[in-house]
N, C-alpha and C positions, 0 to 999 in steps of 0.2 A: 586326188588331192594329197599333197605332202603333209607330213606330220606337223612341220613348222607352220604351214599355212593354216591348218586346223587350230593349232594352239593360238596363233595370232588372231584369228577370227573370233574364237571363244573369248579371248582376253578383251577384245574390242567391244563385244556385246556385253560382257560383264561390266566393263568400265562405263559404258553408256547407260546401262540399267542402274548403276550405282549413283550416277549424276542426277537422276530425276526421281529419286524415291522419296516417298512421304515417310517421315519418322514414324516408328511403330506406334507410339501413343496417339497419333493423329489419324491413323488408318480407319477406314470404315465407310459406310454409305450414309450420306447426309442429304437433306432436302436443299435444293438450290433456291433460296429465298433471300432477298436483300434486306438490309436493315430498314430501308425506307418502306418496303412492303410490310415488314413486321410492325412498324409504328402504327399502321392502320388497325392492327388488332386481328383477332381471328386465327392466329397461327400458333396458339398455345399448344404445348406438347410436341411441337415439331423439333426433330433433331437437326442441329446445325453445326457447321464448322466455319467459324468466322475468325478474322484476324485484323490486326491494326496496330496503331501506335498508342502507347499508354498516355492518357491525359493526366490521370491521377490514380493513386492506389489508396484505398481506405480500409484499413484493418478494423474489424469490429470484435465484439466479444466472442462470437461463434464462427464468423466467416470473414473473408476479405473480398471486397468488391473492387473490380478494375474498371475504370471508365476509359473507354477506348474510342479512338477515331478510326472508323472502319476503312479498310483498304481491300481491294481484290487480292486473291491468293494466287500464287504462281503454281507451277507443276509440283513443287515440294510442299505445298500448303503453307508457304511463308508469305506474309504480307509483302506486296510489291512496294518498292520505294516510290516516292512521289516525284519522279523525274519527267514523266510524260503526261499528256492530257488523258491518256487511257487509264492511268493509274491514280487518278484523283480520288480523294476521300469520298466515301459513300455514306456519309452520315456518322452517327455515334451509336454506341450500345454499351451496356454494362454487363459484365460477367462476374458472378459471385461464386466462390468456392469455399467449402468448409476449411477451417484452419487459418493459421497466421502466415502471411506472405510479407516479407520485409519491404517497406516502401523505399528503402535505400538500395535494394537490389532491383525491384520492379519500379524503376524511376521513370519519370516523364520522358517520352521519346523512344523508349525501348519497344521492340517489336514482339508481339505475342500472338499466338494462335490458340483459340479455345474451341473445345467441343462440348456440347451439352444440349439441353432442352430449353426451348423458349418458354418463359413463364411470366407473361404479362408485361406491363410497362411501368417504368419508374420515372416520375416527373421530378426534374431538378432544374435549378436556374442556370442558364448560360448567359452571363451578364444580367440583363433585366428580363430575358425571355425564358418562359417555362418550356423546357425541352423534354420531349417524351423519349426516354431511352428504352429500347427493347431490352428486357432482362433475360440473360442466359444463366440457367443453373448449370454451372460448368462441372464436367467430369475431369477434364484435362485443361491445365493452363500451361502452355508450352512457351517458355521464354527463349527466344532466339539469340545466338551470340551476336555481338555487335558486328556490323559490316565493316570491312576494311576501308580506311579513308581513301578517297579517290583524289588524285593529284591532277589538276588540269594544267598541262603545259601549254605555252603559247604555240600557235601553229608553226609548222616547219618540220624538217627532217632531222632526226636525231640519230646519228651514227654512234653506236656504243664504243667504237674503237677510235674515236676522234675527240679531241678536246684537250683538257689540261694534261700535259705530260705525253700526249700522242701527237704525231705529225710533225713536220719540219718547222711549223710556225709557232708552236707552243700555245700557252693559254691566252684566251681573249683574242683570238685571231679575228681581224677586221673589226674589232670593237663591238661585237654583238653582245648586248647586255645579258642575253639568256644563255650564252655559250659558257661563260665562266664567271663565277662570282668569287672574288678572293675572300678568304676568311679574315674577318676583322676581330681583333682581340682588344678588348677595352681593359686597360689597367688603371685602377683608381689611383689618384694622387696620394702620396703619403700624408698622414695627418700632420698638422703644423706642430713644431716642438712646443713643449710646455713653457709658459712664461717664466723668466728668471726672477728669483726673489732677491 
């Protein structure tokens, strides 16, 4: 085996390993129990790693509690986005951690993964319904960076070297509305002159 081939193989393995690693604070062994199972009780003291989207963040005098819509975790322990039927929400839970966490940073819709110990049930209203939130005494509250926005283009083939300024036909070839959109600049009308006295 040549030196270059060995280096290439080692680089590829390192790159693949880096793509699917769990962040250091979230590593460990945890019990595989769902939030719906924990709602039934009897799982107190169990170590869990759960994640989801923040519904609300409530700072208190001693601790901050995060009310979360639970989602399954991917290979990096990040909550999966709700794009498919397999990734639907799995109920709700509350995670509380000592200290102050700013509700303007931990805002509604942000993704969080927590690790900690199950510690009973907290009952709160969801509308008029009394909902039983499994409570996690959190060791780690890991706030994930926002996902990049996904742009959905209309179906069709997009050649990166064709379009405005490329090809013999120029912009807007064949009148395709998705091919080229001219820039529109709106210039406000000047204000009317002041009345003469």
